[in-house]
DRENPA-3360 file (N, C-alpha, C; in nm, 2 decimals, always signed):
BEGIN
1 = LNDPKVRE = +0.08/-0.12/+0.00/+0.00/+0.00/+0.00/+0.08/+0.13/+0.00 ~ +0.22/+0.11/+0.01/+0.31/+0.23/+0.00/+0.32/+0.28/-0.15 ~ +0.27/+0.19/-0.24/+0.28/+0.22/-0.38/+0.16/+0.30/-0.43 ~ +0.17/+0.42/-0.48/+0.05/+0.49/-0.53/-0.03/+0.42/-0.63 ~ +0.04/+0.33/-0.71/-0.03/+0.26/-0.82/-0.13/+0.16/-0.75 ~ -0.08/+0.10/-0.64/-0.17/+0.00/-0.57/-0.29/+0.08/-0.51 ~ -0.27/+0.19/-0.45/-0.38/+0.27/-0.40/-0.47/+0.32/-0.51 ~ -0.42/+0.36/-0.62/-0.51/+0.39/-0.73/-0.59/+0.27/-0.78;
9 = AIALSIDR = -0.52/+0.16/-0.78/-0.59/+0.03/-0.83/-0.71/+0.01/-0.73 ~ -0.69/+0.02/-0.60/-0.80/+0.00/-0.51/-0.91/+0.10/-0.54 ~ -0.88/+0.23/-0.56/-0.98/+0.33/-0.59/-1.06/+0.29/-0.72 ~ -0.99/+0.24/-0.82/-1.06/+0.21/-0.94/-1.14/+0.08/-0.93 ~ -1.11/+0.00/-0.83/-1.18/-0.13/-0.82/-1.31/-0.12/-0.75 ~ -1.35/-0.01/-0.69/-1.47/+0.01/-0.61/-1.57/+0.09/-0.69 ~ -1.69/+0.04/-0.71/-1.80/+0.11/-0.77/-1.87/+0.19/-0.67 ~ -1.83/+0.32/-0.66/-1.88/+0.41/-0.56/-2.03/+0.45/-0.59;
17 = DMVCDEYF = -2.06/+0.45/-0.72/-2.20/+0.48/-0.75/-2.29/+0.37/-0.70 ~ -2.25/+0.25/-0.71/-2.33/+0.14/-0.66/-2.34/+0.14/-0.51 ~ -2.23/+0.18/-0.44/-2.23/+0.19/-0.29/-2.34/+0.29/-0.25 ~ -2.34/+0.41/-0.31/-2.44/+0.51/-0.28/-2.58/+0.47/-0.31 ~ -2.60/+0.41/-0.43/-2.73/+0.37/-0.47/-2.79/+0.25/-0.39 ~ -2.70/+0.15/-0.37/-2.74/+0.03/-0.30/-2.77/+0.05/-0.15 ~ -2.68/+0.12/-0.08/-2.69/+0.13/+0.06/-2.75/+0.26/+0.11 ~ -2.77/+0.36/+0.02/-2.82/+0.48/+0.07/-2.93/+0.53/-0.02;
25 = KGTEEKSK = -2.97/+0.45/-0.12/-3.08/+0.49/-0.22/-3.06/+0.63/-0.27 ~ -2.94/+0.67/-0.30/-2.91/+0.80/-0.36/-2.91/+0.91/-0.27 ~ -2.93/+0.89/-0.14/-2.93/+1.00/-0.04/-2.80/+1.05/-0.01 ~ -2.69/+0.97/-0.03/-2.56/+1.01/+0.00/-2.49/+1.07/-0.12 ~ -2.39/+1.15/-0.10/-2.31/+1.22/-0.20/-2.18/+1.14/-0.23 ~ -2.17/+1.09/-0.35/-2.04/+1.03/-0.38/-1.93/+1.13/-0.37 ~ -1.82/+1.10/-0.30/-1.72/+1.19/-0.28/-1.62/+1.20/-0.41 ~ -1.58/+1.32/-0.44/-1.49/+1.35/-0.54/-1.35/+1.39/-0.49;
33 = GFLPTFCR = -1.34/+1.37/-0.36/-1.21/+1.41/-0.30/-1.22/+1.40/-0.15 ~ -1.13/+1.46/-0.07/-1.14/+1.46/+0.07/-1.23/+1.56/+0.13 ~ -1.25/+1.67/+0.06/-1.33/+1.78/+0.12/-1.48/+1.78/+0.07 ~ -1.57/+1.79/+0.16/-1.71/+1.80/+0.12/-1.73/+1.92/+0.03 ~ -1.83/+1.91/-0.06/-1.85/+2.02/-0.15/-1.89/+2.15/-0.09 ~ -1.94/+2.15/+0.04/-1.98/+2.27/+0.11/-1.85/+2.35/+0.16 ~ -1.74/+2.28/+0.16/-1.62/+2.35/+0.20/-1.58/+2.46/+0.10 ~ -1.54/+2.57/+0.15/-1.51/+2.69/+0.07/-1.40/+2.66/-0.03;
41 = YALEDYWN = -1.30/+2.58/+0.00/-1.19/+2.56/-0.09/-1.19/+2.42/-0.16 ~ -1.31/+2.36/-0.16/-1.31/+2.22/-0.22/-1.29/+2.23/-0.37 ~ -1.22/+2.14/-0.43/-1.20/+2.13/-0.57/-1.31/+2.03/-0.62 ~ -1.42/+2.08/-0.68/-1.53/+2.00/-0.71/-1.51/+1.91/-0.83 ~ -1.43/+1.95/-0.93/-1.42/+1.87/-1.05/-1.29/+1.81/-1.08 ~ -1.20/+1.82/-0.98/-1.06/+1.78/-1.02/-1.04/+1.63/-1.02 ~ -1.10/+1.56/-0.92/-1.06/+1.42/-0.90/-1.19/+1.33/-0.89 ~ -1.20/+1.24/-0.97/-1.33/+1.15/-0.97/-1.30/+1.02/-1.03;
49 = PEYNPEKA = -1.22/+0.93/-0.97/-1.18/+0.80/-1.04/-1.31/+0.72/-1.05 ~ -1.33/+0.68/-1.18/-1.45/+0.60/-1.21/-1.41/+0.45/-1.20 ~ -1.52/+0.37/-1.17/-1.50/+0.22/-1.16/-1.44/+0.17/-1.29 ~ -1.33/+0.10/-1.27/-1.25/+0.05/-1.39/-1.17/-0.07/-1.34 ~ -1.23/-0.19/-1.32/-1.15/-0.30/-1.27/-1.04/-0.35/-1.36 ~ -1.06/-0.33/-1.49/-0.95/-0.38/-1.58/-0.83/-0.29/-1.56 ~ -0.85/-0.16/-1.55/-0.74/-0.07/-1.53/-0.68/-0.10/-1.39 ~ -0.76/-0.13/-1.29/-0.71/-0.17/-1.16/-0.61/-0.29/-1.17;
57 = KQLLAEAG = -0.65/-0.39/-1.24/-0.57/-0.51/-1.26/-0.44/-0.47/-1.33 ~ -0.44/-0.38/-1.43/-0.32/-0.34/-1.50/-0.23/-0.27/-1.41 ~ -0.28/-0.18/-1.32/-0.20/-0.11/-1.23/-0.13/-0.20/-1.13 ~ -0.21/-0.30/-1.08/-0.15/-0.40/-0.99/-0.04/-0.47/-1.05 ~ -0.05/-0.51/-1.18/+0.05/-0.58/-1.25/+0.18/-0.49/-1.26 ~ +0.15/-0.36/-1.29/+0.27/-0.27/-1.31/+0.34/-0.25/-1.18 ~ +0.26/-0.26/-1.07/+0.32/-0.24/-0.93/+0.39/-0.37/-0.88 ~ +0.38/-0.48/-0.96/+0.45/-0.60/-0.93/+0.36/-0.71/-0.86;
65 = YPDGFEVT = +0.23/-0.68/-0.87/+0.13/-0.78/-0.81/+0.03/-0.83/-0.92 ~ +0.08/-0.90/-1.02/-0.01/-0.95/-1.12/-0.11/-1.05/-1.07 ~ -0.08/-1.11/-0.96/-0.17/-1.21/-0.90/-0.24/-1.15/-0.77 ~ -0.22/-1.02/-0.75/-0.28/-0.96/-0.64/-0.20/-0.98/-0.51 ~ -0.27/-0.97/-0.40/-0.20/-0.99/-0.27/-0.31/-1.00/-0.16 ~ -0.27/-1.02/-0.04/-0.37/-1.04/+0.07/-0.36/-0.93/+0.17 ~ -0.47/-0.88/+0.22/-0.47/-0.77/+0.31/-0.59/-0.78/+0.41 ~ -0.57/-0.73/+0.53/-0.68/-0.72/+0.63/-0.74/-0.59/+0.62;
73 = LDASNDRY = -0.87/-0.58/+0.62/-0.95/-0.46/+0.62/-1.02/-0.45/+0.76 ~ -0.98/-0.35/+0.84/-1.04/-0.32/+0.97/-1.16/-0.22/+0.95 ~ -1.27/-0.26/+1.01/-1.39/-0.17/+0.99/-1.48/-0.19/+1.11 ~ -1.55/-0.08/+1.14/-1.65/-0.09/+1.25/-1.78/-0.15/+1.19 ~ -1.86/-0.20/+1.28/-1.99/-0.26/+1.24/-2.11/-0.19/+1.31 ~ -2.09/-0.08/+1.38/-2.20/-0.01/+1.45/-2.17/+0.13/+1.47 ~ -2.09/+0.19/+1.38/-2.06/+0.34/+1.40/-2.12/+0.42/+1.29 ~ -2.10/+0.38/+1.16/-2.15/+0.46/+1.05/-2.27/+0.39/+0.99;
81 = MNDEQIAQ = -2.35/+0.46/+0.92/-2.46/+0.40/+0.85/-2.42/+0.29/+0.75 ~ -2.47/+0.17/+0.78/-2.44/+0.06/+0.69/-2.29/+0.03/+0.68 ~ -2.21/+0.06/+0.78/-2.07/+0.04/+0.77/-2.02/-0.10/+0.75 ~ -2.09/-0.20/+0.81/-2.05/-0.34/+0.79/-2.08/-0.38/+0.65 ~ -2.20/-0.34/+0.60/-2.23/-0.38/+0.46/-2.14/-0.32/+0.36 ~ -2.10/-0.19/+0.38/-2.01/-0.13/+0.29/-1.87/-0.19/+0.29 ~ -1.82/-0.23/+0.41/-1.69/-0.30/+0.42/-1.70/-0.43/+0.34 ~ -1.81/-0.50/+0.36/-1.82/-0.63/+0.28/-1.83/-0.61/+0.13;
89 = AVAGYLEK = -1.89/-0.50/+0.09/-1.90/-0.47/-0.05/-1.76/-0.43/-0.11 ~ -1.69/-0.35/-0.03/-1.55/-0.31/-0.07/-1.46/-0.44/-0.08 ~ -1.47/-0.53/+0.02/-1.40/-0.65/+0.01/-1.43/-0.73/-0.11 ~ -1.56/-0.74/-0.15/-1.60/-0.81/-0.27/-1.54/-0.75/-0.40 ~ -1.54/-0.61/-0.40/-1.48/-0.55/-0.52/-1.33/-0.57/-0.53 ~ -1.26/-0.56/-0.42/-1.12/-0.58/-0.42/-1.08/-0.73/-0.46 ~ -1.16/-0.82/-0.42/-1.13/-0.96/-0.45/-1.15/-0.99/-0.60 ~ -1.24/-0.91/-0.67/-1.26/-0.92/-0.81/-1.13/-0.88/-0.89;
97 = VGIKVNLN = -1.05/-0.80/-0.83/-0.92/-0.76/-0.91/-0.80/-0.84/-0.85 ~ -0.83/-0.93/-0.76/-0.72/-1.02/-0.71/-0.67/-0.99/-0.58 ~ -0.73/-0.89/-0.51/-0.68/-0.86/-0.37/-0.77/-0.94/-0.27 ~ -0.71/-1.03/-0.21/-0.78/-1.11/-0.11/-0.80/-1.03/+0.02 ~ -0.92/-1.02/+0.07/-0.95/-0.93/+0.18/-0.99/-1.02/+0.30 ~ -0.93/-1.00/+0.42/-0.97/-1.06/+0.54/-1.04/-0.95/+0.62 ~ -1.17/-0.96/+0.64/-1.24/-0.86/+0.71/-1.23/-0.87/+0.86 ~ -1.19/-0.76/+0.92/-1.18/-0.76/+1.07/-1.28/-0.66/+1.12;
105 = LMPKSNFF = -1.40/-0.70/+1.14/-1.51/-0.62/+1.18/-1.52/-0.61/+1.34 ~ -1.55/-0.50/+1.39/-1.56/-0.49/+1.54/-1.65/-0.37/+1.58 ~ -1.70/-0.37/+1.70/-1.78/-0.26/+1.75/-1.70/-0.14/+1.77 ~ -1.76/-0.02/+1.76/-1.69/+0.10/+1.78/-1.62/+0.11/+1.91 ~ -1.67/+0.05/+2.01/-1.60/+0.05/+2.14/-1.46/+0.00/+2.13 ~ -1.44/-0.10/+2.04/-1.30/-0.15/+2.02/-1.23/-0.09/+1.90 ~ -1.31/-0.05/+1.80/-1.25/-0.01/+1.67/-1.16/+0.11/+1.69 ~ -1.21/+0.22/+1.75/-1.14/+0.34/+1.75/-1.01/+0.34/+1.84;
113 = TYIKPAEN = -1.01/+0.24/+1.93/-0.89/+0.22/+2.01/-0.79/+0.14/+1.92 ~ -0.84/+0.05/+1.85/-0.75/-0.04/+1.76/-0.68/+0.04/+1.65 ~ -0.75/+0.14/+1.60/-0.70/+0.21/+1.48/-0.63/+0.34/+1.51 ~ -0.60/+0.36/+1.64/-0.52/+0.48/+1.68/-0.39/+0.49/+1.60 ~ -0.36/+0.61/+1.55/-0.23/+0.62/+1.48/-0.11/+0.57/+1.56 ~ -0.11/+0.60/+1.69/+0.00/+0.56/+1.78/+0.02/+0.41/+1.78 ~ -0.09/+0.33/+1.77/-0.08/+0.19/+1.77/-0.03/+0.13/+1.63 ~ -0.07/+0.20/+1.52/-0.03/+0.16/+1.39/-0.04/+0.01/+1.36;
121 = KSMLLQTG = -0.16/-0.04/+1.39/-0.19/-0.18/+1.37/-0.25/-0.22/+1.23 ~ -0.32/-0.12/+1.17/-0.40/-0.15/+1.06/-0.32/-0.15/+0.93 ~ -0.35/-0.25/+0.84/-0.30/-0.25/+0.70/-0.39/-0.16/+0.61 ~ -0.52/-0.18/+0.63/-0.62/-0.11/+0.55/-0.74/-0.09/+0.64 ~ -0.80/+0.03/+0.64/-0.91/+0.05/+0.74/-1.01/+0.14/+0.68 ~ -1.13/+0.13/+0.73/-1.25/+0.21/+0.69/-1.28/+0.30/+0.81 ~ -1.28/+0.43/+0.78/-1.31/+0.52/+0.89/-1.38/+0.65/+0.83 ~ -1.41/+0.74/+0.92/-1.47/+0.87/+0.87/-1.42/+0.98/+0.95;
129 = WSDASGDG = -1.44/+1.10/+0.90/-1.41/+1.22/+0.97/-1.49/+1.34/+0.92 ~ -1.50/+1.45/+0.99/-1.58/+1.56/+0.95/-1.50/+1.69/+0.96 ~ -1.55/+1.80/+0.90/-1.48/+1.92/+0.90/-1.57/+2.03/+0.95 ~ -1.52/+2.10/+1.06/-1.60/+2.20/+1.12/-1.55/+2.34/+1.09 ~ -1.44/+2.35/+1.01/-1.39/+2.48/+0.98/-1.46/+2.56/+0.87 ~ -1.53/+2.48/+0.79/-1.60/+2.55/+0.68/-1.51/+2.57/+0.55 ~ -1.38/+2.55/+0.57/-1.29/+2.56/+0.45/-1.21/+2.44/+0.42 ~ -1.22/+2.34/+0.50/-1.15/+2.21/+0.48/-1.01/+2.20/+0.54;
137 = LSLLHDML = -0.96/+2.31/+0.59/-0.82/+2.30/+0.64/-0.81/+2.21/+0.76 ~ -0.90/+2.21/+0.85/-0.89/+2.13/+0.97/-0.89/+1.98/+0.93 ~ -0.97/+1.95/+0.83/-0.97/+1.81/+0.79/-0.84/+1.76/+0.73 ~ -0.78/+1.85/+0.65/-0.65/+1.82/+0.59/-0.54/+1.81/+0.70 ~ -0.55/+1.90/+0.80/-0.45/+1.90/+0.91/-0.46/+1.77/+0.99 ~ -0.59/+1.72/+1.01/-0.61/+1.60/+1.10/-0.57/+1.48/+1.02 ~ -0.61/+1.47/+0.89/-0.60/+1.34/+0.82/-0.48/+1.33/+0.73 ~ -0.42/+1.44/+0.68/-0.31/+1.43/+0.58/-0.18/+1.47/+0.64;
145 = RTYNREAG = -0.17/+1.55/+0.74/-0.05/+1.59/+0.79/+0.03/+1.48/+0.86 ~ +0.16/+1.47/+0.84/+0.24/+1.36/+0.90/+0.21/+1.35/+1.05 ~ +0.18/+1.23/+1.10/+0.14/+1.21/+1.24/+0.25/+1.25/+1.33 ~ +0.22/+1.34/+1.42/+0.32/+1.38/+1.53/+0.24/+1.40/+1.65 ~ +0.24/+1.30/+1.74/+0.16/+1.30/+1.86/+0.19/+1.42/+1.95 ~ +0.32/+1.45/+1.97/+0.36/+1.55/+2.06/+0.32/+1.69/+2.01 ~ +0.32/+1.71/+1.88/+0.28/+1.84/+1.82/+0.13/+1.85/+1.79 ~ +0.06/+1.74/+1.81/-0.08/+1.75/+1.79/-0.11/+1.76/+1.64;
153 = QGTVNRGH = -0.03/+1.70/+1.55/-0.05/+1.71/+1.41/-0.08/+1.57/+1.35 ~ -0.17/+1.57/+1.25/-0.21/+1.44/+1.19/-0.27/+1.35/+1.30 ~ -0.36/+1.40/+1.38/-0.41/+1.33/+1.50/-0.50/+1.21/+1.46 ~ -0.56/+1.21/+1.34/-0.64/+1.10/+1.29/-0.58/+1.05/+1.16 ~ -0.45/+1.07/+1.14/-0.39/+1.01/+1.02/-0.35/+0.87/+1.04 ~ -0.46/+0.79/+1.04/-0.45/+0.65/+1.08/-0.38/+0.56/+0.98 ~ -0.36/+0.61/+0.86/-0.28/+0.54/+0.76/-0.14/+0.58/+0.75 ~ -0.10/+0.68/+0.83/+0.04/+0.73/+0.84/+0.08/+0.78/+0.70;
161 = YSNPEVDA = -0.01/+0.84/+0.63/+0.04/+0.91/+0.50/+0.13/+1.03/+0.54 ~ +0.23/+1.04/+0.46/+0.33/+1.15/+0.49/+0.39/+1.21/+0.36 ~ +0.37/+1.34/+0.34/+0.43/+1.40/+0.23/+0.48/+1.54/+0.27 ~ +0.61/+1.57/+0.28/+0.66/+1.70/+0.33/+0.60/+1.82/+0.26 ~ +0.57/+1.81/+0.13/+0.51/+1.92/+0.06/+0.37/+1.95/+0.11 ~ +0.30/+1.85/+0.13/+0.16/+1.87/+0.19/+0.17/+1.93/+0.33 ~ +0.26/+1.88/+0.41/+0.28/+1.93/+0.54/+0.31/+2.08/+0.53 ~ +0.40/+2.12/+0.44/+0.44/+2.26/+0.43/+0.32/+2.35/+0.39;
169 = LISQAFTE = +0.25/+2.30/+0.29/+0.13/+2.38/+0.25/+0.03/+2.40/+0.36 ~ +0.00/+2.29/+0.44/-0.09/+2.31/+0.54/-0.04/+2.41/+0.65 ~ +0.08/+2.40/+0.68/+0.14/+2.50/+0.78/+0.13/+2.64/+0.72 ~ +0.16/+2.66/+0.60/+0.14/+2.79/+0.54/+0.00/+2.84/+0.54 ~ -0.10/+2.75/+0.51/-0.24/+2.79/+0.51/-0.28/+2.84/+0.65 ~ -0.23/+2.78/+0.76/-0.27/+2.82/+0.89/-0.23/+2.96/+0.93 ~ -0.12/+3.01/+0.86/-0.07/+3.14/+0.90/-0.10/+3.24/+0.79 ~ -0.18/+3.20/+0.69/-0.21/+3.30/+0.58/-0.35/+3.36/+0.60;
177 = FDDAKRGE = -0.35/+3.49/+0.61/-0.47/+3.57/+0.64/-0.54/+3.61/+0.52 ~ -0.48/+3.61/+0.40/-0.55/+3.65/+0.28/-0.63/+3.53/+0.23 ~ -0.76/+3.54/+0.22/-0.85/+3.43/+0.20/-0.82/+3.36/+0.06 ~ -0.79/+3.44/-0.04/-0.77/+3.38/-0.17/-0.64/+3.30/-0.17 ~ -0.53/+3.35/-0.11/-0.41/+3.28/-0.10/-0.42/+3.15/-0.01 ~ -0.50/+3.17/+0.10/-0.52/+3.05/+0.19/-0.59/+2.94/+0.11 ~ -0.69/+2.98/+0.03/-0.76/+2.88/-0.05/-0.67/+2.81/-0.15 ~ -0.58/+2.89/-0.21/-0.48/+2.83/-0.31/-0.39/+2.72/-0.24;
185 = LVAEADKI = -0.35/+2.75/-0.12/-0.27/+2.66/-0.04/-0.34/+2.53/-0.01 ~ -0.47/+2.55/+0.04/-0.55/+2.43/+0.07/-0.57/+2.35/-0.05 ~ -0.61/+2.41/-0.16/-0.64/+2.34/-0.29/-0.52/+2.27/-0.34 ~ -0.40/+2.33/-0.33/-0.28/+2.26/-0.37/-0.24/+2.14/-0.29 ~ -0.26/+2.15/-0.15/-0.24/+2.03/-0.07/-0.33/+1.92/-0.10 ~ -0.46/+1.96/-0.12/-0.56/+1.87/-0.16/-0.53/+1.79/-0.29 ~ -0.48/+1.87/-0.39/-0.45/+1.81/-0.52/-0.34/+1.71/-0.51 ~ -0.23/+1.75/-0.43/-0.12/+1.66/-0.42/-0.16/+1.53/-0.35;
193 = ARDDYAYI = -0.24/+1.54/-0.25/-0.28/+1.42/-0.17/-0.37/+1.33/-0.26 ~ -0.46/+1.40/-0.34/-0.54/+1.32/-0.44/-0.45/+1.24/-0.53 ~ -0.35/+1.31/-0.59/-0.26/+1.24/-0.69/-0.19/+1.13/-0.62 ~ -0.16/+1.14/-0.49/-0.10/+1.03/-0.41/-0.19/+0.92/-0.37 ~ -0.32/+0.94/-0.39/-0.43/+0.85/-0.34/-0.40/+0.82/-0.19 ~ -0.38/+0.93/-0.12/-0.35/+0.92/+0.02/-0.47/+0.85/+0.10 ~ -0.59/+0.88/+0.06/-0.71/+0.81/+0.10/-0.79/+0.78/-0.02 ~ -0.89/+0.69/+0.00/-0.98/+0.66/-0.10/-1.12/+0.69/-0.05;
201 = PLHFEQEI = -1.16/+0.81/-0.08/-1.30/+0.86/-0.03/-1.41/+0.78/-0.10 ~ -1.51/+0.75/-0.03/-1.63/+0.68/-0.09/-1.75/+0.77/-0.10 ~ -1.79/+0.83/+0.02/-1.91/+0.91/+0.01/-1.91/+1.01/+0.13 ~ -1.99/+1.11/+0.12/-2.01/+1.20/+0.23/-2.15/+1.17/+0.29 ~ -2.14/+1.13/+0.42/-2.26/+1.10/+0.49/-2.34/+1.22/+0.53 ~ -2.47/+1.22/+0.49/-2.55/+1.34/+0.51/-2.61/+1.33/+0.65 ~ -2.58/+1.43/+0.74/-2.64/+1.43/+0.87/-2.69/+1.57/+0.90 ~ -2.78/+1.58/+1.00/-2.84/+1.71/+1.03/-2.73/+1.80/+1.09;
209 = GRASCRER = -2.71/+1.91/+1.02/-2.61/+2.01/+1.07/-2.47/+1.99/+1.02 ~ -2.44/+1.88/+0.96/-2.30/+1.86/+0.92/-2.29/+1.75/+0.81 ~ -2.18/+1.74/+0.75/-2.15/+1.63/+0.66/-2.02/+1.57/+0.70 ~ -2.02/+1.44/+0.70/-1.89/+1.37/+0.74/-1.84/+1.29/+0.62 ~ -1.71/+1.28/+0.62/-1.64/+1.22/+0.51/-1.59/+1.08/+0.55 ~ -1.65/+0.98/+0.49/-1.60/+0.84/+0.52/-1.49/+0.81/+0.42 ~ -1.38/+0.77/+0.47/-1.26/+0.75/+0.39/-1.22/+0.61/+0.39 ~ -1.13/+0.58/+0.30/-1.07/+0.45/+0.30/-0.92/+0.46/+0.28;
% end
């Protein structure tokens, strides 16, 4: 999973339209990135990998896994709407392109302790997060910044994604008072992380008063 081609292959192997239609009857918004569309700096049209299992197989072969590989997917079964069913669906899609998935489902009382960044136990996990800032910066800081417990950075970066360029852009955005420049910094960090397939967003869960981003 350190190889961006493998992460892209996983993204292309999941039919996100089906996930939204099957488990939410079209009430959920298929995500086009990490930031919900209500965020002021969201890039609405930049990134939208479509379901393409044949391309996924090609990418896996290019990455050195023509026969796939085996992975454990950690997921909750009582935290998000239809979380267990979605994890099962994702496992099914991955197995179609050769990735054997061992599902590790657990109640939220165990799940969030298990997936703490400090523990670093997960190979692949299903989780969610939300943004209260209105511009997306807090979500990028929490999920994309290199995990540093002492500094309080990347506090829910459970996959331990790390890119110094993204870190620098997030730091600059926090100290930039010009709104337009701040937006450019957030958008650039978002773009780089999308190109890295740092996470594989599935959908934005619609809730009263907020929208949360379920990631992979």
